[in-house]
C-alpha positions as CSV (number, residue, x, y, z in Angstrom):
1,X,23.2,64.1,-23.1
2,X,19.6,63.0,-23.5
3,X,17.1,65.7,-24.3
4,X,15.4,65.4,-20.9
5,X,18.7,65.7,-19.1
6,X,19.9,68.8,-21.0
7,X,19.2,72.3,-20.1
8,X,20.1,75.6,-21.8
9,X,23.6,76.4,-20.6
10,X,22.9,80.1,-21.0
11,X,19.8,80.3,-18.8
12,X,20.2,76.9,-17.2
13,X,19.4,75.3,-13.9
14,X,21.8,77.6,-12.1
15,X,21.2,80.6,-14.3
16,X,24.3,82.3,-15.6
17,X,28.1,82.3,-15.2
18,X,30.1,79.3,-14.0
19,X,27.4,77.6,-12.0
20,X,25.4,77.0,-15.2
21,X,28.3,75.2,-16.7
22,X,29.4,73.5,-13.5
23,X,26.3,71.5,-13.2
24,X,24.0,69.6,-15.5
25,X,20.6,68.0,-14.8
26,X,21.7,64.4,-14.8
27,X,18.9,61.9,-15.5
28,X,20.6,59.0,-13.7
29,X,19.1,56.1,-11.9
30,X,18.5,57.4,-8.4
31,X,18.3,55.0,-5.5
32,X,15.7,56.6,-3.3
33,X,14.8,53.7,-1.1
34,X,17.7,53.8,1.3
35,X,16.8,52.5,4.7
36,X,18.1,54.1,7.8
37,X,18.7,52.6,11.2
38,X,18.2,55.5,13.6
39,X,19.6,53.7,16.6
40,X,20.4,56.9,18.6
41,X,16.8,58.1,18.2
42,X,15.3,54.9,19.6
43,X,13.5,54.5,16.3
44,X,14.1,52.6,13.0
45,X,12.5,52.6,9.6
46,X,13.3,50.0,7.0
47,X,12.9,51.1,3.4
48,X,11.6,49.1,0.5
49,X,14.7,49.1,-1.6
50,X,16.1,45.8,-0.6
51,X,18.6,47.4,1.7
52,X,19.0,45.2,4.8
53,X,19.3,46.4,8.3
54,X,23.0,45.5,8.3
55,X,23.5,47.6,5.2
56,X,21.5,50.5,6.4
57,X,23.2,53.7,7.4
58,X,23.4,54.2,11.1
59,X,23.1,57.8,12.3
60,X,23.8,59.3,15.7
61,X,21.2,61.9,16.5
62,X,23.0,63.5,19.4
63,X,24.8,66.2,17.4
64,X,21.4,67.5,16.2
65,X,19.1,66.9,19.3
66,X,21.8,68.9,21.2
67,X,20.2,72.0,19.7
68,X,17.1,71.4,21.7
69,X,13.6,70.1,21.0
70,X,13.1,70.7,17.3
71,X,9.9,68.7,16.9
72,X,7.4,70.6,14.7
73,X,10.0,73.1,13.5
74,X,10.5,73.9,9.8
75,X,13.6,74.8,7.9
76,X,13.2,76.3,4.4
77,X,15.8,75.7,1.6
78,X,16.0,77.6,-1.6
79,X,18.3,76.3,-4.4
80,X,18.8,76.1,-8.2
81,X,19.0,72.3,-7.9
82,X,15.8,71.1,-9.6
83,X,14.3,67.9,-11.0
84,X,15.6,65.2,-11.2
85,X,18.6,66.2,-8.9
86,X,16.3,67.4,-6.2
87,X,15.0,63.9,-5.4
88,X,18.1,62.5,-3.7
89,X,18.6,65.8,-1.9
90,X,15.2,65.5,-0.3
91,X,15.7,61.8,0.5
92,X,19.0,62.6,2.2
93,X,17.3,64.8,4.7
94,X,15.1,62.0,6.1
95,X,17.6,60.9,8.8
96,X,17.7,64.4,10.2
97,X,13.9,64.8,10.1
98,X,13.5,61.4,11.8
99,X,16.0,62.3,14.5
100,X,14.7,65.8,15.3
101,X,11.1,65.8,14.3
102,X,11.8,68.9,12.2
103,X,10.6,69.3,8.6
104,X,12.7,70.4,5.7
105,X,10.8,72.4,3.1
106,X,12.7,72.4,-0.2
107,X,12.2,74.9,-3.1
108,X,14.1,74.5,-6.3
109,X,14.1,77.3,-8.9
110,X,15.9,77.7,-12.2
111,X,16.0,81.4,-11.6
112,X,17.7,81.0,-8.3
113,X,20.8,83.1,-8.9
114,X,18.8,86.2,-9.6
115,X,15.9,85.6,-7.3
116,X,18.0,84.8,-4.2
117,X,19.5,88.3,-4.4
118,X,16.1,89.9,-4.9
119,X,14.7,88.0,-1.9
120,X,17.6,88.8,0.3
121,X,17.5,92.5,-0.5
122,X,13.7,92.6,0.0
123,X,14.1,91.0,3.5
124,X,12.4,87.8,2.5
125,X,15.2,85.2,2.2
126,X,14.8,81.5,2.9
127,X,16.4,80.0,6.0
128,X,19.1,78.4,3.9
129,X,20.3,78.8,0.3
130,X,22.7,76.5,-1.7
131,X,25.0,79.0,-3.5
132,X,27.0,77.8,-6.4
133,X,29.5,80.7,-6.6
134,X,31.7,82.3,-4.0
135,X,31.1,85.6,-5.7
136,X,27.4,85.2,-5.3
137,X,28.0,84.4,-1.6
138,X,29.8,87.6,-1.2
139,X,26.9,89.5,-2.8
140,X,24.5,87.9,-0.3
141,X,26.7,88.7,2.6
142,X,26.9,92.3,1.4
143,X,23.1,92.6,1.7
144,X,23.5,92.3,5.5
145,X,21.0,89.5,5.7
146,X,23.3,86.5,5.7
147,X,24.2,84.9,9.1
148,X,27.6,83.5,10.1
149,X,27.7,79.7,10.3
150,X,27.3,78.2,13.8
151,X,30.4,77.0,15.7
152,X,29.3,73.3,15.2
153,X,29.2,73.7,11.4
154,X,32.6,75.5,11.4
155,X,34.0,72.6,13.5
156,X,32.7,70.1,10.9
157,X,34.3,72.1,8.1
158,X,37.6,72.2,9.9
159,X,37.5,68.5,10.4
160,X,36.2,67.3,7.0
161,X,37.3,69.9,4.5
162,X,40.6,71.5,3.5
163,X,41.4,75.2,4.2
164,X,40.9,76.0,0.5
165,X,37.3,75.0,0.7
166,X,36.7,76.8,4.0
167,X,38.2,80.0,2.4
168,X,35.6,79.9,-0.3
169,X,32.8,80.1,2.3
170,X,34.5,82.9,4.1
171,X,33.8,86.6,3.5
172,X,35.7,89.5,5.1
173,X,37.3,87.1,7.5
174,X,34.0,85.6,8.8
175,X,32.9,82.1,8.0
176,X,29.4,81.9,6.5
177,X,29.0,78.9,4.2
178,X,30.0,75.2,4.5
179,X,30.7,73.3,1.2
180,X,28.0,71.0,-0.1
181,X,28.6,69.2,-3.4
182,X,31.6,69.5,-5.8
183,X,32.7,68.8,-9.3
184,X,36.1,68.2,-10.9
185,X,37.0,70.0,-14.1
186,X,40.6,68.7,-14.5
187,X,39.7,65.5,-16.4
188,X,40.5,64.1,-19.9
189,X,38.0,61.7,-21.4
190,X,39.3,58.7,-23.4
191,X,38.6,55.2,-24.7
192,X,39.9,52.5,-22.4
193,X,39.7,50.0,-25.2
194,X,41.8,52.1,-27.5
195,X,44.4,52.6,-24.8
196,X,44.6,48.8,-24.3
197,X,44.7,48.1,-28.0
198,X,47.4,50.7,-28.8
199,X,49.4,50.2,-25.7
200,X,48.8,53.8,-24.5
201,X,49.3,54.6,-20.8
202,X,47.6,57.3,-18.8
203,X,50.0,60.3,-18.5
204,X,51.1,61.4,-15.1
205,X,52.8,64.7,-16.1
206,X,52.2,67.4,-18.7
207,X,55.2,66.3,-20.6
208,X,53.8,62.7,-20.8
209,X,50.5,64.2,-22.0
210,X,52.3,65.9,-24.8
211,X,54.2,62.8,-25.7
212,X,51.0,60.7,-25.7
213,X,49.4,63.3,-28.1
214,X,52.4,63.1,-30.4
215,X,52.3,59.3,-30.4
216,X,48.6,59.4,-31.4
217,X,49.4,61.8,-34.2
218,X,52.2,59.4,-35.4
219,X,49.6,56.6,-35.3
220,X,47.5,58.6,-37.9
221,X,45.0,60.4,-35.7
222,X,43.9,63.9,-34.7
223,X,43.8,63.0,-31.0
224,X,41.9,65.9,-29.4
225,X,38.3,66.8,-29.9
226,X,36.8,70.0,-28.6
227,X,33.7,72.2,-28.8
228,X,32.8,75.5,-27.2
229,X,29.4,76.4,-28.7
230,X,26.9,77.0,-25.8
231,X,24.4,79.7,-26.8
232,X,25.0,83.0,-25.0
233,X,27.7,81.2,-23.0
234,X,29.8,80.2,-26.0
235,X,33.4,80.1,-25.0
236,X,33.2,78.8,-21.5
237,X,35.1,75.5,-22.2
238,X,38.1,77.6,-23.3
239,X,38.1,79.4,-20.0
240,X,38.3,76.1,-18.2
241,X,41.2,75.0,-20.4
242,X,43.1,78.2,-19.7
243,X,42.3,78.0,-15.9
244,X,43.7,74.5,-15.8
245,X,46.9,75.6,-17.5
246,X,47.2,78.7,-15.4
247,X,47.0,76.6,-12.3
248,X,49.5,74.0,-13.6
249,X,52.1,76.3,-15.1
250,X,52.1,79.1,-12.5
251,X,50.9,77.5,-9.3
252,X,48.0,78.3,-6.9
253,X,49.4,81.5,-5.5
254,X,49.8,83.1,-9.0
255,X,46.3,81.7,-9.8
256,X,44.8,83.4,-6.8
257,X,46.5,86.7,-7.7
258,X,45.2,86.5,-11.3
259,X,41.7,85.9,-10.0
260,X,41.8,88.9,-7.7
261,X,43.6,91.0,-10.4
262,X,46.7,91.5,-8.2
263,X,48.5,90.5,-11.4
264,X,47.1,91.6,-14.8
265,X,44.9,89.3,-17.0
266,X,47.4,89.9,-19.8
267,X,50.6,89.3,-17.8
268,X,53.3,86.8,-18.6
269,X,51.6,84.1,-16.5
270,X,48.3,84.3,-18.3
271,X,50.1,84.5,-21.7
272,X,52.0,81.3,-21.0
273,X,48.7,79.6,-20.0
274,X,46.7,80.6,-23.1
275,X,49.7,79.7,-25.3
276,X,49.8,76.3,-23.7
277,X,46.1,75.8,-24.5
278,X,46.9,76.9,-28.1
279,X,49.6,74.3,-28.3
280,X,46.8,71.8,-28.3
281,X,43.6,73.5,-29.6
282,X,45.2,75.7,-32.3
283,X,47.2,72.9,-33.7
284,X,45.6,71.4,-36.8
285,X,47.6,68.2,-36.3
286,X,46.0,67.7,-32.9
287,X,42.4,68.8,-33.5
288,X,39.5,68.5,-34.2
289,X,39.2,64.7,-34.5
290,X,36.0,63.6,-36.2
291,X,34.7,67.2,-36.3
292,X,36.9,69.3,-38.6
293,X,39.8,71.7,-38.2
294,X,40.6,74.3,-35.5
295,X,37.8,76.6,-36.5
296,X,35.3,73.8,-36.1
297,X,35.8,74.1,-32.4
298,X,33.8,77.3,-32.2
299,X,30.8,75.8,-34.1
300,X,30.8,72.4,-32.2
301,X,28.5,72.3,-29.2
302,X,30.2,71.4,-25.9
303,X,27.7,68.6,-25.5
304,X,28.7,67.0,-28.8
305,X,32.4,67.6,-28.6
306,X,33.5,64.4,-26.8
307,X,31.2,62.0,-28.5
308,X,33.7,61.2,-31.3
309,X,35.7,59.2,-28.8
310,X,33.0,56.5,-29.0
311,X,33.3,56.5,-32.8
312,X,37.1,56.2,-32.6
313,X,37.7,59.4,-34.6
314,X,39.3,61.3,-31.6
315,X,40.9,60.0,-28.5
316,X,41.1,62.8,-25.9
317,X,38.6,65.4,-24.6
318,X,39.3,67.8,-21.7
319,X,36.0,68.3,-19.9
320,X,34.5,68.1,-16.4
321,X,33.1,65.2,-14.4
322,X,29.6,66.3,-15.3
323,X,30.3,65.5,-19.0
324,X,29.4,61.9,-18.3
325,X,25.7,62.9,-18.6
326,X,26.2,63.6,-22.4
327,X,26.8,59.9,-23.2
328,X,23.8,57.8,-24.0
329,X,22.3,55.5,-21.3
330,X,23.7,52.4,-23.0
331,X,27.3,53.8,-22.9
332,X,29.4,52.2,-20.2
333,X,31.3,54.9,-18.4
334,X,33.9,53.0,-16.5
335,X,37.6,52.2,-16.4
336,X,36.8,49.0,-18.4
337,X,33.9,50.6,-20.3
338,X,33.3,52.4,-23.6
339,X,34.6,55.7,-22.2
340,X,36.2,57.0,-19.0
341,X,38.4,59.8,-17.8
342,X,41.8,60.4,-16.3
343,X,43.1,63.3,-14.2
344,X,44.7,66.1,-16.2
345,X,48.2,65.9,-14.9
346,X,50.4,68.6,-13.4
347,X,53.9,69.5,-14.2
348,X,55.2,66.5,-12.3
349,X,53.6,63.4,-10.8
350,X,53.5,64.7,-7.3
351,X,51.9,68.0,-8.4
352,X,48.1,67.7,-8.0
353,X,46.3,70.9,-8.9
354,X,42.5,70.5,-9.2
355,X,40.1,72.9,-10.9
356,X,36.5,72.6,-10.1
357,X,33.3,74.0,-8.7
358,X,30.7,73.4,-6.0
359,X,27.9,74.8,-3.8
360,X,27.9,76.4,-0.4
361,X,25.2,76.5,2.3
362,X,24.5,80.0,3.5
363,X,22.0,80.8,6.3
364,X,19.7,83.8,6.7
365,X,18.4,82.7,10.1
366,X,20.0,81.7,13.4
367,X,17.2,79.6,14.9
368,X,18.3,76.3,16.6
369,X,16.7,74.1,13.9
370,X,18.5,76.0,11.1
371,X,21.8,75.7,12.9
372,X,21.2,72.0,13.5
373,X,20.5,71.3,9.8
374,X,23.5,73.3,8.7
375,X,25.6,71.1,11.0
376,X,24.0,67.9,9.5
377,X,24.8,69.1,5.9
378,X,28.4,69.7,6.8
379,X,28.9,66.3,8.3
380,X,30.4,63.1,7.0
381,X,27.0,61.5,7.9
382,X,25.2,63.6,5.3
383,X,27.9,63.2,2.7
384,X,27.8,59.4,2.9
385,X,24.0,59.4,3.0
386,X,23.8,61.6,-0.1
387,X,26.4,59.5,-1.9
388,X,24.3,56.3,-1.6
389,X,21.3,58.1,-3.1
390,X,22.9,59.9,-6.1
391,X,24.5,59.4,-9.4
392,X,26.5,62.3,-10.8
393,X,27.3,63.8,-7.4
394,X,30.4,64.0,-5.2
395,X,31.8,66.0,-2.3
396,X,35.2,67.1,-1.1
397,X,34.2,66.0,2.4
398,X,37.1,64.0,3.7
399,X,34.7,61.8,5.7
400,X,33.1,60.6,2.4
401,X,33.8,56.9,1.7
402,X,34.2,56.7,-2.1
403,X,32.8,53.1,-1.9
404,X,29.4,54.7,-1.2
405,X,29.4,56.5,-4.5
406,X,27.2,54.9,-7.2
407,X,29.2,55.2,-10.4
408,X,32.9,55.0,-11.4
409,X,33.3,58.7,-12.6
410,X,32.0,59.8,-9.2
411,X,34.5,57.6,-7.5
412,X,37.3,58.9,-9.7
413,X,36.3,62.5,-8.8
414,X,36.2,61.7,-5.1
415,X,39.7,60.1,-5.3
416,X,41.0,63.3,-7.0
417,X,39.3,65.7,-4.5
418,X,40.3,63.7,-1.5
419,X,43.9,63.1,-2.5
420,X,46.0,64.7,0.4
421,X,48.3,66.2,-2.2
422,X,45.5,67.8,-4.1
423,X,45.4,71.6,-4.3
424,X,41.9,72.7,-5.2
425,X,41.0,76.0,-6.9
426,X,37.5,77.2,-7.8
427,X,36.8,78.0,-11.4
428,X,38.4,81.5,-12.0
429,X,35.7,82.9,-14.2
430,X,33.1,82.2,-11.4
431,X,35.2,84.4,-9.1
432,X,36.0,87.3,-11.4
433,X,33.6,90.2,-12.0
434,X,30.8,89.4,-14.4
435,X,32.1,91.8,-17.0
436,X,35.2,89.6,-17.2
437,X,34.3,86.1,-16.1
438,X,31.0,85.6,-18.0
439,X,31.5,88.2,-20.7
440,X,34.9,89.3,-22.1
441,X,36.6,86.0,-21.1
442,X,34.1,83.9,-23.0
443,X,33.9,86.2,-26.0
444,X,37.5,87.0,-26.5
445,X,38.7,83.4,-26.2
446,X,36.0,82.5,-28.8
447,X,37.6,85.1,-31.1
448,X,41.0,83.6,-30.2
449,X,40.1,80.1,-31.3
450,X,38.9,81.5,-34.7
451,X,42.1,83.4,-35.4
452,X,42.7,86.3,-33.0
453,X,46.2,86.4,-31.5
454,X,47.0,85.8,-27.9
455,X,48.1,89.3,-27.1
456,X,45.0,91.0,-28.5
457,X,42.8,88.5,-26.7
458,X,44.3,89.0,-23.3
459,X,44.6,92.8,-23.7
460,X,40.9,93.0,-24.5
461,X,40.0,90.9,-21.5
462,X,42.3,93.1,-19.3
463,X,40.5,96.2,-20.6
464,X,37.2,94.8,-19.5
465,X,38.2,94.6,-15.9
466,X,36.2,97.1,-13.9
467,X,38.2,100.1,-12.7
C-alpha cells in the first residue's frame, strides 16, 4: 500500500477491532463526474466527465418525494469513512439531493467508534451513523437513542439483501440498520501468470486447495506467504484464517454458536479449525515463501505479506478484498494481470461460505427527510450509483449490477457476495466481546504461531470470555 493510502491499523480510520482491519483508505482513481438524468424530478444535470445522457443513471424520485416536501431540510451523517473514501460517498448523494431539495451534511472522523457512543450517550447524536460492527450497533441501541428503521427501508432490505444481512442490523428482535458497503475476506491472492505457466487450476474445494499446495511444494516452492504484524492489533489476520476454517469445517450454525459462546471457544469445533490453519501456516514446507520460516509470520507486517507473489517467491496469500490497495499503482490487479484472487473454497464445490465485514446505517432521528435518505441508501439505485463512483467498494445489495463496479477485484467480490448459494457470516472477532475479539484472540494466536500449542491457545482465549 502506498504511504498516503495506509493508516495505522491499531488506531485507524475506523478505530479499533475488526472495523479497523475490515477497511483501508484506498487511494484509487475516483470517478466523481457521473452525470445523472433526473427524469422523474423534471430536472436534469449533465456532468463534465464525458458521461453521455444515454449512459447517465436515471433515478425515479417518487420513493423519496413520497415522504413530503423536503426542500431546505438537512440530514447529518457521522462516519469513520474519511478522505479519500468520503468523496464518492458525497457524490453518490447528489441524485437524492436533486430530487428532494434536501442537503446531506457529511462528517468523517477517525475517532468515530469511540465518539459516536459518547455523542449518543450525551444526547447529541447525528441523524445517521455508518456503523462498521454489529456489536457497536447493539451498544448504540442500548443507549436508548437509536430509532428503528422505517418500513420503507425495511422493505428495501427484504427485497435486496439476504436474511443474514438483515439479522446483523437487528437488535432484540427490532430492525434498526440497513447494510451499506461490504468486504469479502474469503479470498486467496495468486499470480495468474504463474498459474498459466505451471498449469495450475483454481481450486473449488478444500481438498483441491491442499492438493494444489502440495503440487507447488513438489515444484520446489514454499507456496504460502503470510504476515500478522499490525502494531497493537498484531494477530488479527490469524483470527480471519481461523474464522474462515471454522465456517467451512463446522458450518454456519456452529459458527453462530461459537460467536455467541453457546459452544466454548476451546471446544472440538474450534480446535479443528485452528488445527486446519496450522496445517498450512505452521508447516515449514508450506510457509513463508520469500520471507522466512513459520516464525517470520509474526514479524512480517500484514501489508507486506502478499507482495512476494509479485516476485515469484510465494504463490498464495489468504487475505481480504481490501488487500488490493497494498499493491503499487503500476500493478495490474485482474484475472489476466500481475496478481488476482480466487474464492477460498468450501468443503465441496456447492458449499459457499463467505466471511466478511461491512457497515450499517443506524438512525437517531425519525424526521421525514431522515427516513427518506435511509430508504435511498438501502436501495438498488444508491448501490449502483455508488458503484460507478468508487474503486475498492462493493455491496451485498442484490440489485447491484456488477458491471457498474470499476475494478476486477470489486466485481469478483460482488460475484461472491451475490451468489445465491453464498452463506455470509460477519467476522467473528467483531461480534465477540472486546476482551476476546480484539484482545485475547489476537494475542493468543500470535503466541500460537510462534510456538504455543493449540490447546493452551484456545484454553487461554476461553478463560478471557467475560463471565
